[in-house]
FIDRENDREN-915263 format. One line per 10 residues: number of its first residue (from 1); their letters; for each residue x, y, z of N, C-alpha, C. Coordinates in nm, 2 decimals, padded with zeros to 4 digits. Layout:
NUM) A) X:Y:Z:X:Y:Z:X:Y:Z  ... $
This chain:
1) MSAWHILERI) 00.81:02.89:-02.88:00.95:02.90:-02.92:01.00:02.77:-02.99  01.06:02.78:-03.10:01.11:02.66:-03.17:01.23:02.60:-03.10  01.26:02.48:-03.13:01.37:02.41:-03.07:01.50:02.47:-03.11  01.51:02.52:-03.23:01.63:02.59:-03.28:01.66:02.71:-03.20  01.55:02.79:-03.17:01.57:02.92:-03.09:01.61:02.88:-02.95  01.57:02.77:-02.90:01.61:02.73:-02.76:01.76:02.70:-02.76  01.80:02.62:-02.87:01.94:02.59:-02.88:02.03:02.71:-02.89  01.98:02.82:-02.96:02.06:02.94:-02.98:02.08:03.01:-02.84  01.99:02.98:-02.75:02.01:03.05:-02.62:02.10:02.97:-02.52  02.13:02.85:-02.55:02.21:02.77:-02.47:02.36:02.80:-02.49 $
11) SLDLAGLIFL) 02.44:02.81:-02.38:02.58:02.84:-02.40:02.65:02.71:-02.45  02.72:02.73:-02.56:02.79:02.62:-02.63:02.94:02.66:-02.64  02.99:02.73:-02.54:03.13:02.77:-02.55:03.23:02.66:-02.55  03.19:02.55:-02.49:03.28:02.43:-02.48:03.24:02.32:-02.59  03.17:02.36:-02.69:03.12:02.27:-02.79:03.24:02.20:-02.86  03.35:02.28:-02.87:03.47:02.23:-02.94:03.54:02.11:-02.88  03.50:02.08:-02.75:03.56:01.97:-02.68:03.52:01.84:-02.75  03.41:01.84:-02.82:03.37:01.72:-02.89:03.47:01.67:-02.99  03.55:01.76:-03.05:03.66:01.72:-03.14:03.76:01.63:-03.08  03.78:01.64:-02.94:03.88:01.56:-02.87:03.83:01.44:-02.81 $
21) ADIDAVARRT) 03.70:01.40:-02.84:03.64:01.28:-02.78:03.72:01.16:-02.82  03.74:01.07:-02.72:03.82:00.95:-02.74:03.74:00.84:-02.82  03.71:00.87:-02.94:03.63:00.78:-03.02:03.72:00.72:-03.14  03.72:00.59:-03.16:03.81:00.53:-03.25:03.74:00.49:-03.39  03.62:00.55:-03.41:03.55:00.51:-03.53:03.63:00.54:-03.66  03.70:00.66:-03.66:03.77:00.69:-03.78:03.89:00.60:-03.80  03.96:00.56:-03.69:04.07:00.47:-03.70:04.02:00.33:-03.74  03.91:00.29:-03.69:03.85:00.16:-03.73:03.82:00.16:-03.88  03.77:00.27:-03.93:03.73:00.27:-04.07:03.86:00.25:-04.15  03.97:00.31:-04.11:04.09:00.29:-04.18:04.13:00.14:-04.18 $
31) AYTGGISVAD) 04.12:00.08:-04.07:04.16:-00.06:-04.06:04.06:-00.15:-04.13  03.93:-00.13:-04.13:03.84:-00.21:-04.19:03.85:-00.20:-04.35  03.89:-00.09:-04.40:03.91:-00.08:-04.54:04.05:-00.10:-04.59  04.14:-00.12:-04.50:04.28:-00.15:-04.53:04.35:-00.03:-04.58  04.30:00.09:-04.57:04.36:00.21:-04.63:04.28:00.33:-04.62  04.29:00.42:-04.72:04.23:00.55:-04.72:04.15:00.57:-04.85  04.06:00.67:-04.85:03.98:00.71:-04.96:03.97:00.86:-04.97  03.94:00.91:-05.09:03.94:01.06:-05.10:03.83:01.12:-05.01  03.72:01.04:-04.99:03.62:01.09:-04.90:03.66:01.12:-04.76  03.78:01.06:-04.72:03.83:01.08:-04.58:03.84:01.23:-04.55 $
41) VLVLSPGLHK) 03.89:01.31:-04.64:03.92:01.45:-04.61:03.80:01.53:-04.58  03.68:01.48:-04.61:03.56:01.56:-04.58:03.47:01.49:-04.47  03.52:01.38:-04.42:03.44:01.32:-04.31:03.50:01.37:-04.18  03.43:01.46:-04.12:03.47:01.53:-03.99:03.39:01.46:-03.88  03.47:01.39:-03.79:03.41:01.32:-03.69:03.50:01.32:-03.56  03.44:01.32:-03.44:03.52:01.31:-03.32:03.63:01.20:-03.33  03.75:01.23:-03.28:03.86:01.13:-03.29:03.93:01.13:-03.42  03.90:01.23:-03.51:03.97:01.22:-03.64:04.12:01.23:-03.63  04.17:01.29:-03.53:04.32:01.30:-03.51:04.38:01.17:-03.46  04.30:01.07:-03.44:04.36:00.94:-03.39:04.36:00.84:-03.51 $
51) QQHAPALSKG) 04.35:00.88:-03.63:04.35:00.79:-03.74:04.48:00.71:-03.76  04.59:00.78:-03.72:04.72:00.71:-03.73:04.73:00.60:-03.63  04.64:00.59:-03.53:04.65:00.48:-03.43:04.58:00.36:-03.47  04.54:00.35:-03.60:04.46:00.23:-03.64:04.54:00.10:-03.61  04.67:00.09:-03.63:04.74:-00.04:-03.61:04.73:-00.09:-03.46  04.71:00.00:-03.37:04.70:-00.04:-03.23:04.57:-00.10:-03.19  04.47:-00.09:-03.28:04.34:-00.15:-03.24:04.34:-00.30:-03.23  04.44:-00.37:-03.29:04.45:-00.51:-03.27:04.51:-00.55:-03.14  04.55:-00.46:-03.06:04.60:-00.47:-02.92:04.73:-00.56:-02.92  04.81:-00.54:-03.03:04.94:-00.60:-03.03:04.94:-00.75:-03.05 $
61) EYPACAAMTT) 04.83:-00.81:-03.09:04.83:-00.96:-03.11:04.88:-00.99:-03.25  04.97:-01.09:-03.26:05.02:-01.14:-03.38:05.00:-01.29:-03.38  04.88:-01.34:-03.41:04.85:-01.48:-03.39:04.93:-01.58:-03.47  04.95:-01.70:-03.42:05.02:-01.81:-03.49:04.93:-01.86:-03.60  04.99:-01.90:-03.71:04.92:-01.94:-03.83:05.00:-02.05:-03.90  04.92:-02.15:-03.94:04.98:-02.27:-04.01:04.93:-02.28:-04.15  05.02:-02.30:-04.24:04.98:-02.34:-04.38:04.96:-02.49:-04.38  04.84:-02.53:-04.39:04.81:-02.68:-04.38:04.84:-02.75:-04.51  04.88:-02.68:-04.61:04.92:-02.75:-04.74:05.07:-02.77:-04.74  05.15:-02.70:-04.66:05.29:-02.72:-04.66:05.35:-02.75:-04.52 $
71) GYVFRVENEA) 05.27:-02.72:-04.41:05.32:-02.75:-04.28:05.40:-02.63:-04.22  05.42:-02.52:-04.30:05.49:-02.40:-04.26:05.41:-02.33:-04.15  05.48:-02.28:-04.05:05.41:-02.21:-03.94:05.48:-02.07:-03.93  05.39:-01.97:-03.91:05.44:-01.83:-03.90:05.34:-01.75:-03.82  05.35:-01.62:-03.82:05.25:-01.53:-03.76:05.19:-01.44:-03.86  05.07:-01.40:-03.83:05.00:-01.30:-03.91:05.05:-01.16:-03.86  05.12:-01.09:-03.95:05.18:-00.97:-03.92:05.10:-00.84:-03.95  05.00:-00.86:-04.03:04.91:-00.74:-04.07:04.81:-00.71:-03.96  04.83:-00.59:-03.90:04.74:-00.55:-03.78:04.60:-00.54:-03.82  04.57:-00.49:-03.94:04.43:-00.47:-03.99:04.36:-00.61:-04.01 $
81) TVLYLQRISK) 04.44:-00.70:-04.06:04.38:-00.84:-04.08:04.35:-00.90:-03.94  04.45:-00.88:-03.85:04.43:-00.94:-03.71:04.30:-00.88:-03.65  04.28:-00.75:-03.66:04.17:-00.68:-03.61:04.04:-00.74:-03.67  04.04:-00.76:-03.80:03.92:-00.82:-03.87:03.90:-00.96:-03.82  04.00:-01.04:-03.80:03.98:-01.18:-03.75:03.93:-01.18:-03.61  03.98:-01.09:-03.53:03.93:-01.07:-03.39:03.78:-01.04:-03.39  03.74:-00.96:-03.49:03.60:-00.91:-03.50:03.50:-01.02:-03.54  03.54:-01.10:-03.63:03.45:-01.20:-03.69:03.46:-01.34:-03.62  03.56:-01.36:-03.55:03.58:-01.50:-03.49:03.50:-01.51:-03.36  03.49:-01.63:-03.31:03.41:-01.66:-03.19:03.47:-01.77:-03.11 $
91) TGHLTTLSIT) 03.48:-01.75:-02.98:03.54:-01.85:-02.89:03.48:-01.99:-02.91  03.57:-02.09:-02.92:03.53:-02.23:-02.93:03.47:-02.26:-03.07  03.49:-02.18:-03.17:03.44:-02.20:-03.30:03.55:-02.18:-03.41  03.53:-02.25:-03.52:03.61:-02.23:-03.64:03.53:-02.15:-03.74  03.59:-02.04:-03.77:03.53:-01.95:-03.87:03.61:-01.96:-04.00  03.54:-01.99:-04.11:03.61:-02.01:-04.24:03.59:-01.88:-04.33  03.70:-01.84:-04.39:03.70:-01.72:-04.47:03.75:-01.75:-04.61  03.70:-01.68:-04.71:03.76:-01.69:-04.84:03.81:-01.56:-04.88  03.90:-01.56:-04.98:03.96:-01.43:-05.03:03.94:-01.42:-05.18  03.89:-01.31:-05.22:03.87:-01.28:-05.36:03.92:-01.14:-05.40 $
101) SESDTAGERS) 03.90:-01.11:-05.52:03.93:-00.97:-05.57:03.80:-00.89:-05.59  03.69:-00.93:-05.53:03.57:-00.86:-05.55:03.57:-00.73:-05.47  03.46:-00.66:-05.48:03.44:-00.54:-05.40:03.31:-00.53:-05.33  03.30:-00.46:-05.22:03.18:-00.45:-05.14:03.16:-00.30:-05.11  03.05:-00.24:-05.15:03.03:-00.09:-05.14:02.93:-00.06:-05.03  02.88:-00.16:-04.96:02.77:-00.13:-04.86:02.81:-00.02:-04.76  02.93:-00.04:-04.70:02.98:00.06:-04.60:03.02:00.19:-04.67  03.07:00.18:-04.79:03.12:00.30:-04.86:03.01:00.40:-04.88  02.89:00.35:-04.92:02.77:00.44:-04.94:02.74:00.52:-04.82  02.74:00.45:-04.70:02.71:00.52:-04.58:02.82:00.62:-04.54 $
111) YNMAAGLTVT) 02.94:00.58:-04.57:03.06:00.67:-04.54:03.05:00.80:-04.62  03.02:00.78:-04.75:03.01:00.90:-04.84:02.90:01.00:-04.79  02.80:00.95:-04.72:02.70:01.04:-04.67:02.75:01.14:-04.57  02.85:01.09:-04.49:02.91:01.18:-04.39:02.99:01.29:-04.46  03.06:01.26:-04.57:03.13:01.36:-04.65:03.04:01.46:-04.71  02.92:01.41:-04.76:02.82:01.50:-04.82:02.76:01.59:-04.71  02.74:01.54:-04.59:02.69:01.62:-04.48:02.78:01.74:-04.45  02.91:01.71:-04.45:03.01:01.81:-04.41:03.01:01.92:-04.52  03.00:01.89:-04.64:02.99:01.99:-04.75:02.87:02.08:-04.73  02.75:02.01:-04.70:02.63:02.08:-04.68:02.64:02.18:-04.56 $
121) VIAYLCLRGD) 02.70:02.14:-04.45:02.71:02.23:-04.33:02.80:02.35:-04.36  02.91:02.32:-04.43:03.00:02.43:-04.47:02.93:02.53:-04.55  02.85:02.48:-04.65:02.78:02.57:-04.74:02.68:02.66:-04.66  02.61:02.59:-04.57:02.51:02.66:-04.49:02.57:02.77:-04.40  02.69:02.74:-04.34:02.76:02.84:-04.26:02.81:02.95:-04.34  02.85:02.92:-04.46:02.90:03.03:-04.55:02.79:03.13:-04.59  02.67:03.07:-04.61:02.55:03.15:-04.64:02.51:03.24:-04.52  02.53:03.19:-04.40:02.50:03.27:-04.28:02.61:03.37:-04.25  02.72:03.35:-04.31:02.83:03.45:-04.29:02.90:03.42:-04.16  02.89:03.30:-04.10:02.96:03.26:-03.98:03.10:03.21:-04.01 $
131) LWAVLVLMIL) 03.19:03.31:-04.03:03.33:03.27:-04.08:03.41:03.20:-03.98  03.39:03.22:-03.85:03.46:03.15:-03.75:03.43:03.00:-03.75  03.30:02.97:-03.77:03.26:02.83:-03.78:03.32:02.76:-03.90  03.31:02.84:-04.01:03.37:02.79:-04.14:03.52:02.76:-04.12  03.59:02.86:-04.06:03.73:02.84:-04.04:03.77:02.72:-03.96  03.69:02.69:-03.85:03.71:02.58:-03.77:03.69:02.45:-03.85  03.59:02.44:-03.93:03.57:02.32:-04.02:03.68:02.31:-04.12  03.73:02.42:-04.17:03.83:02.41:-04.27:03.97:02.36:-04.21  03.99:02.40:-04.08:04.10:02.35:-04.01:04.10:02.20:-03.99  03.98:02.15:-03.96:03.96:02.01:-03.94:03.98:01.93:-04.08 $
141) VLVRICNYAV) 03.93:02.00:-04.19:03.96:01.94:-04.32:04.11:01.93:-04.34  04.18:02.04:-04.30:04.33:02.04:-04.32:04.39:01.92:-04.24  04.34:01.90:-04.12:04.38:01.79:-04.04:04.37:01.65:-04.11  04.25:01.64:-04.17:04.23:01.51:-04.25:04.31:01.50:-04.37  04.34:01.61:-04.43:04.43:01.61:-04.55:04.57:01.57:-04.51  04.62:01.62:-04.39:04.75:01.58:-04.34:04.76:01.43:-04.31  04.65:01.38:-04.25:04.65:01.24:-04.22:04.64:01.15:-04.34  04.57:01.20:-04.44:04.55:01.13:-04.57:04.69:01.12:-04.64  04.77:01.23:-04.63:04.90:01.23:-04.70:04.99:01.14:-04.62  04.99:01.14:-04.49:05.08:01.05:-04.41:05.05:00.91:-04.44 $
151) LGERLSGSWH) 04.92:00.87:-04.43:04.88:00.73:-04.45:04.91:00.69:-04.59  04.90:00.78:-04.69:04.93:00.74:-04.83:05.08:00.70:-04.84  05.16:00.77:-04.77:05.31:00.74:-04.77:05.33:00.61:-04.69  05.27:00.59:-04.58:05.29:00.47:-04.50:05.24:00.34:-04.56  05.14:00.36:-04.65:05.08:00.24:-04.72:05.16:00.19:-04.84  05.25:00.28:-04.89:05.32:00.25:-05.01:05.44:00.15:-04.99  05.47:00.07:-05.10:05.59:-00.01:-05.09:05.58:-00.13:-05.00  05.46:-00.20:-05.00:05.44:-00.31:-04.91:05.51:-00.44:-04.97  05.57:-00.52:-04.88:05.64:-00.64:-04.92:05.55:-00.76:-04.88  05.53:-00.86:-04.97:05.45:-00.98:-04.94:05.52:-01.11:-04.97 $
161) GQREPGVRGD) 05.65:-01.11:-04.99:05.73:-01.23:-05.01:05.72:-01.27:-05.16  05.78:-01.38:-05.19:05.79:-01.43:-05.33:05.65:-01.47:-05.38  05.63:-01.44:-05.51:05.50:-01.47:-05.57:05.50:-01.62:-05.60  05.37:-01.68:-05.59:05.35:-01.82:-05.62:05.22:-01.83:-05.70  05.22:-01.78:-05.83:05.10:-01.78:-05.91:05.04:-01.92:-05.93  04.91:-01.93:-05.92:04.84:-02.05:-05.95:04.84:-02.15:-05.83  04.90:-02.12:-05.72:04.90:-02.21:-05.60:04.79:-02.18:-05.51  04.72:-02.28:-05.46:04.61:-02.26:-05.36:04.67:-02.28:-05.22  04.61:-02.20:-05.13:04.65:-02.20:-04.99:04.54:-02.23:-04.90  04.57:-02.28:-04.78:04.48:-02.32:-04.67:04.54:-02.29:-04.54 $
171) LLVLLSQDRW) 04.50:-02.18:-04.47:04.57:-02.14:-04.35:04.48:-02.16:-04.23  04.54:-02.20:-04.12:04.46:-02.20:-03.99:04.53:-02.10:-03.89  04.45:-02.01:-03.84:04.50:-01.91:-03.75:04.44:-01.93:-03.61  04.53:-01.93:-03.51:04.49:-01.95:-03.37:04.50:-01.82:-03.30  04.38:-01.76:-03.28:04.37:-01.63:-03.21:04.36:-01.65:-03.06  04.38:-01.54:-02.98:04.36:-01.55:-02.84:04.21:-01.58:-02.81  04.19:-01.62:-02.69:04.05:-01.66:-02.64:03.99:-01.78:-02.71  04.08:-01.87:-02.76:04.04:-01.99:-02.82:03.95:-01.96:-02.94  03.99:-01.87:-03.03:03.92:-01.84:-03.15:04.00:-01.89:-03.27  03.94:-01.97:-03.36:04.01:-02.03:-03.47:03.95:-01.99:-03.60 $
181) VRLRGAVDDL) 04.04:-01.95:-03.69:04.00:-01.90:-03.82:04.07:-01.98:-03.93  04.00:-02.02:-04.04:04.06:-02.08:-04.15:04.05:-01.99:-04.27  04.16:-01.97:-04.34:04.16:-01.88:-04.46:04.20:-01.96:-04.58  04.11:-01.95:-04.68:04.13:-02.03:-04.80:04.13:-01.94:-04.93  04.22:-01.97:-05.02:04.23:-01.89:-05.14:04.37:-01.91:-05.21  04.39:-01.83:-05.31:04.52:-01.83:-05.38:04.63:-01.79:-05.28  04.75:-01.85:-05.29:04.86:-01.82:-05.19:04.90:-01.68:-05.20  04.91:-01.62:-05.32:04.95:-01.48:-05.34:04.84:-01.39:-05.28  04.72:-01.42:-05.28:04.61:-01.34:-05.22:04.62:-01.35:-05.07  04.65:-01.47:-05.02:04.66:-01.49:-04.87:04.78:-01.41:-04.82 $
191) KAVTSGQWLQ) 04.89:-01.41:-04.90:05.01:-01.33:-04.86:04.98:-01.18:-04.85  04.89:-01.14:-04.94:04.86:-01.00:-04.95:04.79:-00.95:-04.83  04.72:-01.04:-04.76:04.64:-00.99:-04.64:04.70:-01.03:-04.51  04.80:-01.12:-04.51:04.86:-01.17:-04.39:05.00:-01.13:-04.36  05.08:-01.11:-04.47:05.22:-01.09:-04.45:05.26:-00.95:-04.47  05.39:-00.92:-04.44:05.44:-00.79:-04.46:05.39:-00.69:-04.36  05.42:-00.56:-04.38:05.39:-00.46:-04.29:05.27:-00.38:-04.35  05.16:-00.37:-04.27:05.05:-00.30:-04.32:05.08:-00.15:-04.34  05.12:-00.08:-04.23:05.16:00.06:-04.23:05.31:00.07:-04.20  05.39:00.12:-04.28:05.53:00.14:-04.25:05.54:00.23:-04.13 $
201) DPTETDILLT) 05.66:00.22:-04.07:05.69:00.31:-03.95:05.69:00.45:-04.00  05.64:00.55:-03.93:05.63:00.69:-03.97:05.77:00.75:-03.98  05.80:00.83:-04.08:05.92:00.90:-04.09:05.92:01.02:-04.00  06.03:01.09:-03.99:06.03:01.22:-03.91:05.93:01.32:-03.96  05.92:01.32:-04.10:05.82:01.41:-04.16:05.68:01.37:-04.13  05.65:01.24:-04.13:05.52:01.19:-04.09:05.49:01.23:-03.95  05.58:01.21:-03.86:05.56:01.24:-03.72:05.53:01.39:-03.70  05.60:01.47:-03.78:05.58:01.62:-03.77:05.44:01.65:-03.82  05.40:01.60:-03.93:05.27:01.63:-03.98:05.16:01.58:-03.89  05.18:01.46:-03.83:05.08:01.41:-03.74:05.07:01.49:-03.62 $
211) TLSTLFVYLA) 05.18:01.54:-03.56:05.18:01.62:-03.44:05.11:01.75:-03.47  05.15:01.81:-03.58:05.09:01.94:-03.62:04.93:01.93:-03.64  04.89:01.82:-03.70:04.75:01.80:-03.72:04.68:01.78:-03.59  04.74:01.72:-03.50:04.68:01.70:-03.36:04.66:01.84:-03.29  04.77:01.92:-03.30:04.76:02.05:-03.25:04.65:02.14:-03.31  04.63:02.12:-03.44:04.53:02.19:-03.51:04.39:02.16:-03.46  04.37:02.03:-03.42:04.24:01.99:-03.37:04.22:02.07:-03.24  04.32:02.08:-03.15:04.30:02.16:-03.03:04.28:02.31:-03.06  04.35:02.35:-03.16:04.33:02.49:-03.20:04.19:02.52:-03.25  04.13:02.42:-03.33:03.99:02.43:-03.38:03.90:02.44:-03.26 $
221) AILLVNATNT) 03.92:02.36:-03.16:03.84:02.35:-03.04:03.84:02.49:-02.97  03.95:02.55:-02.97:03.97:02.68:-02.90:03.89:02.79:-02.98  03.91:02.79:-03.12:03.86:02.89:-03.20:03.71:02.89:-03.22  03.65:02.77:-03.19:03.50:02.75:-03.21:03.43:02.85:-03.12  03.49:02.88:-03.01:03.42:02.97:-02.91:03.38:03.10:-02.97  03.45:03.15:-03.08:03.42:03.27:-03.15:03.31:03.27:-03.24  03.26:03.15:-03.28:03.15:03.13:-03.37:03.02:03.17:-03.30  02.92:03.20:-03.38:02.79:03.23:-03.33:02.73:03.10:-03.27  02.63:03.11:-03.19:02.56:03.00:-03.13:02.51:02.90:-03.24  02.46:02.97:-03.34:02.41:02.89:-03.45:02.52:02.80:-03.52 $
231) GKTAVLLLMI) 02.63:02.87:-03.54:02.75:02.80:-03.59:02.80:02.69:-03.50  02.80:02.72:-03.37:02.85:02.61:-03.28:02.75:02.49:-03.28  02.62:02.52:-03.29:02.52:02.42:-03.29:02.54:02.33:-03.42  02.56:02.40:-03.53:02.57:02.33:-03.66:02.69:02.24:-03.65  02.80:02.29:-03.60:02.93:02.21:-03.59:02.91:02.09:-03.50  02.84:02.12:-03.38:02.82:02.01:-03.28:02.73:01.90:-03.34  02.63:01.94:-03.41:02.54:01.84:-03.47:02.61:01.76:-03.58  02.69:01.83:-03.66:02.77:01.77:-03.76:02.86:01.66:-03.70  02.92:01.69:-03.59:03.01:01.59:-03.53:02.94:01.47:-03.48  02.82:01.50:-03.42:02.74:01.39:-03.36:02.69:01.30:-03.47 $
241) VNAIVVMIAN) 02.63:01.36:-03.57:02.57:01.28:-03.68:02.68:01.21:-03.76  02.79:01.27:-03.78:02.90:01.20:-03.86:02.95:01.09:-03.78  02.97:01.10:-03.65:03.02:00.99:-03.57:02.92:00.87:-03.58  02.79:00.90:-03.58:02.70:00.79:-03.59:02.70:00.73:-03.73  02.72:00.81:-03.83:02.72:00.76:-03.97:02.85:00.67:-03.99  02.96:00.72:-03.94:03.08:00.64:-03.95:03.07:00.51:-03.88  03.01:00.51:-03.76:03.00:00.38:-03.69:02.90:00.29:-03.76  02.80:00.34:-03.83:02.71:00.26:-03.91:02.78:00.20:-04.03  02.86:00.29:-04.09:02.94:00.24:-04.21:03.04:00.13:-04.17  03.10:00.14:-04.05:03.18:00.04:-04.00:03.11:-00.09:-03.97 $
251) ARTKDLHMNG) 02.99:-00.08:-03.91:02.91:-00.20:-03.89:02.86:-00.27:-04.01  02.84:-00.19:-04.12:02.79:-00.24:-04.24:02.90:-00.30:-04.33  03.03:-00.27:-04.29:03.14:-00.33:-04.36:03.17:-00.46:-04.30  03.12:-00.57:-04.36:03.13:-00.70:-04.30:03.26:-00.77:-04.35  03.32:-00.72:-04.46:03.44:-00.78:-04.52:03.56:-00.69:-04.50  03.68:-00.75:-04.51:03.80:-00.67:-04.50:03.85:-00.64:-04.64  03.88:-00.52:-04.67:03.94:-00.47:-04.80:04.09:-00.45:-04.76  04.18:-00.52:-04.83:04.32:-00.51:-04.80:04.40:-00.54:-04.93  04.48:-00.44:-04.97:04.57:-00.46:-05.09:04.50:-00.51:-05.21  04.38:-00.46:-05.24:04.30:-00.50:-05.36:04.23:-00.63:-05.34 $
261) KLLRSVGKPK) 04.23:-00.69:-05.22:04.17:-00.82:-05.20:04.05:-00.80:-05.10  03.96:-00.90:-05.11:03.84:-00.89:-05.02:03.83:-01.02:-04.94  03.84:-01.01:-04.81:03.83:-01.12:-04.72:03.70:-01.13:-04.66  03.62:-01.24:-04.67:03.49:-01.25:-04.62:03.46:-01.39:-04.56  03.37:-01.39:-04.47:03.33:-01.52:-04.40:03.25:-01.61:-04.50  03.26:-01.74:-04.48:03.18:-01.83:-04.56:03.10:-01.92:-04.46  02.97:-01.91:-04.47:02.89:-01.99:-04.38:02.90:-01.94:-04.24  02.85:-02.03:-04.14:02.85:-01.99:-04.00:02.96:-02.06:-03.93  03.01:-01.99:-03.82:03.12:-02.06:-03.74:03.07:-02.19:-03.69  03.17:-02.29:-03.69:03.14:-02.42:-03.64:03.20:-02.45:-03.51 $
271) AYGRRLDLAH) 03.11:-02.49:-03.41:03.16:-02.51:-03.27:03.23:-02.65:-03.25  03.32:-02.65:-03.16:03.40:-02.77:-03.13:03.40:-02.78:-02.97  03.39:-02.90:-02.92:03.40:-02.92:-02.78:03.54:-02.90:-02.72  03.64:-02.92:-02.80:03.78:-02.90:-02.76:03.86:-02.88:-02.89  03.97:-02.81:-02.87:04.06:-02.78:-02.98:04.12:-02.91:-03.05  04.14:-03.01:-02.97:04.19:-03.14:-03.02:04.10:-03.20:-03.13  03.97:-03.18:-03.11:03.87:-03.23:-03.20:03.89:-03.16:-03.34  03.91:-03.03:-03.33:03.94:-02.95:-03.45:04.06:-03.00:-03.52  04.17:-03.02:-03.44:04.29:-03.07:-03.50:04.28:-03.20:-03.57  04.21:-03.30:-03.51:04.19:-03.43:-03.57:04.11:-03.42:-03.70 $
281) ELIKETGRKD) 04.01:-03.33:-03.70:03.92:-03.32:-03.82:04.00:-03.26:-03.94  04.08:-03.16:-03.91:04.16:-03.09:-04.02:04.27:-03.18:-04.06  04.33:-03.26:-03.97:04.44:-03.35:-04.01:04.38:-03.46:-04.11  04.26:-03.51:-04.08:04.20:-03.61:-04.16:04.17:-03.55:-04.30  04.13:-03.42:-04.30:04.09:-03.35:-04.43:04.21:-03.32:-04.51  04.32:-03.28:-04.45:04.44:-03.23:-04.52:04.54:-03.35:-04.55  04.53:-03.45:-04.47:04.62:-03.57:-04.49:04.76:-03.55:-04.44  04.78:-03.45:-04.35:04.91:-03.43:-04.29:04.89:-03.37:-04.15  04.98:-03.40:-04.06:04.97:-03.34:-03.92:05.09:-03.26:-03.88  05.19:-03.24:-03.97:05.31:-03.17:-03.93:05.28:-03.03:-03.88 $
291) WALRMGMLQP) 05.18:-02.96:-03.95:05.14:-02.83:-03.91:05.08:-02.83:-03.77  05.00:-02.93:-03.73:04.94:-02.94:-03.60:05.04:-02.96:-03.49  05.14:-03.04:-03.52:05.25:-03.06:-03.42:05.33:-02.93:-03.40  05.36:-02.86:-03.51:05.43:-02.74:-03.50:05.35:-02.62:-03.43  05.22:-02.63:-03.44:05.14:-02.53:-03.37:05.11:-02.57:-03.23  05.15:-02.69:-03.18:05.13:-02.73:-03.05:04.99:-02.78:-03.02  04.92:-02.82:-03.13:04.78:-02.87:-03.12:04.78:-03.02:-03.09  04.89:-03.08:-03.11:04.90:-03.23:-03.08:05.03:-03.25:-03.00  05.02:-03.36:-02.91:05.14:-03.40:-02.84:05.23:-03.48:-02.93  05.35:-03.44:-02.95:05.44:-03.52:-03.04:05.47:-03.66:-02.98 $
301) EKGEEGPVVM) 05.47:-03.76:-03.07:05.52:-03.89:-03.03:05.67:-03.90:-03.04  05.72:-04.01:-03.00:05.87:-04.03:-03.00:05.92:-04.01:-03.15  06.01:-03.92:-03.17:06.07:-03.90:-03.30:06.00:-03.79:-03.38  05.89:-03.74:-03.33:05.82:-03.64:-03.41:05.86:-03.50:-03.36  05.85:-03.41:-03.46:05.88:-03.27:-03.43:05.78:-03.21:-03.33  05.83:-03.13:-03.24:05.75:-03.06:-03.14:05.71:-02.92:-03.19  05.64:-02.85:-03.10:05.60:-02.71:-03.14:05.71:-02.62:-03.18  05.68:-02.53:-03.27:05.78:-02.43:-03.32:05.78:-02.31:-03.22  05.89:-02.27:-03.18:05.90:-02.15:-03.09:05.90:-02.02:-03.18  05.80:-01.94:-03.16:05.79:-01.82:-03.24:05.80:-01.69:-03.16 $
């Protein structure tokens, strides 16, 4: 007896519960790419109804940041950028990043495979005449369309402050757990990835669409029980394989795509015995220490400005 025939004899009435698995791969994909793509609507993976939760992945951290060229101190407000900095930084090390307008398609190719697999499974189920299984997958596609529309609205109209064409910037970010990141590039590019609001607050319409799409996921889980065992198996395997593919795509996406910019690491992280050593080295390099005083990295001497309260 073939493995497929064995699977057909196994009860899969609860297979739809996989739709509700607490997996954040889809939300992480949104954060790692800084937005959405057309392929999103065809990538069906567990946790797809949690895409709107992408900003929460940075765990509410808004790290202090100093412009070492001007001494200005502020916080990194973009949650997707913070998540990326948390991902690539290392305790007790300085990680240097550069920002460009290049593109990286390594993760996109893997991600597009998941979309292609969804189309293949839908076509297979149509040929078998398993309309319940097809209906369930189409409901999930509708869920992704709703999230795509909501995110498209929340991404529009971002503010990044006054433009400063031709000016170079050099930022130092102090993350939790003694992780330090240096961002270098054009000031306007740095503003595009650090300032402003990544996703605008949802409107009442956005909340309604998100709520309905979540309910549709539960409805799809209920309706899958009416599909044939072959249909349930195909849907279950699609969800498992797509979850793996999305996680692989996330792992292969080493750089952050944000507002048309690409943020990537340069060289290997450099270790320091203490943060003060880092401060002294950067002060010597930049020729000024006001930013270090305002960040609380140095003890102010008499008459010097102390740390900025943020």
